[in-house]
N, C-alpha and C positions, 0 to 999 in steps of 0.2 A: 610495315605497310604504309604506303603513302596516305596522306590526309585526303587525297583526291580519289583514292581507290573505290570507295562506296559510290561516288557519283559516276565514275567511269563504268563500274559494274552495272549500274542501273541502265546504262545505254547499250549494253551488249546485245540484248535480244533484238533491238531495232537494227543495230549494225549488222548482226548475223543475218537477219532477214534481207536487208538491202544487199549485202555481199552475195548471198545465195541467189537472189533474183538476178543480179548483174551477171554472175557467172553463167546462169542458165540462159540468159539472153544474148550475151556478148563475150563468149570465151575466145581467147586467142592463144591456142596451144603452142604456136610457133615462137612466141616471145620467151624471153629469159625468165629466170627465177624471180627477179625483183619486179619485173613489169608484166609478167605473163600469168597464165592460169595456174601454174604450179605453185608460185608464191602465194597467190590469193587462196588457193585451196589449203596450203599449209597454215595460213593465218586463220582460215575458217575452222580447220581441224583443231587448232590450239584453242580457239575461242569456245568451241562447243564441248571440248573434253575437260576444260578448266585444269589442265596439267601443264607444268613447265616442260618445254620441249627437251627431250633427252639429247638430241643431236646438236643443240644450240644453233640451229639454222637461223633463228630469229636475230642473232647477233649481226648477221650480214645486212639486215635491213637498217640497222643503226649506222653502219658504215656508209651506206648508199645515200642517206639523207643529208 
């Protein structure tokens, strides 16, 4: 586990709330996985379930950045 993991984990509740509010107010379902609602909801799901994604969908986010 990274030395930064505890600090990152401490910020998750605030980030989850901000992402949820943003999706509720400004969703864009027509956009793609990395820039649209689907990708944001996958990230939100991963953050709220605290489990490693089985499908490895998150690996594509690393390739895009």
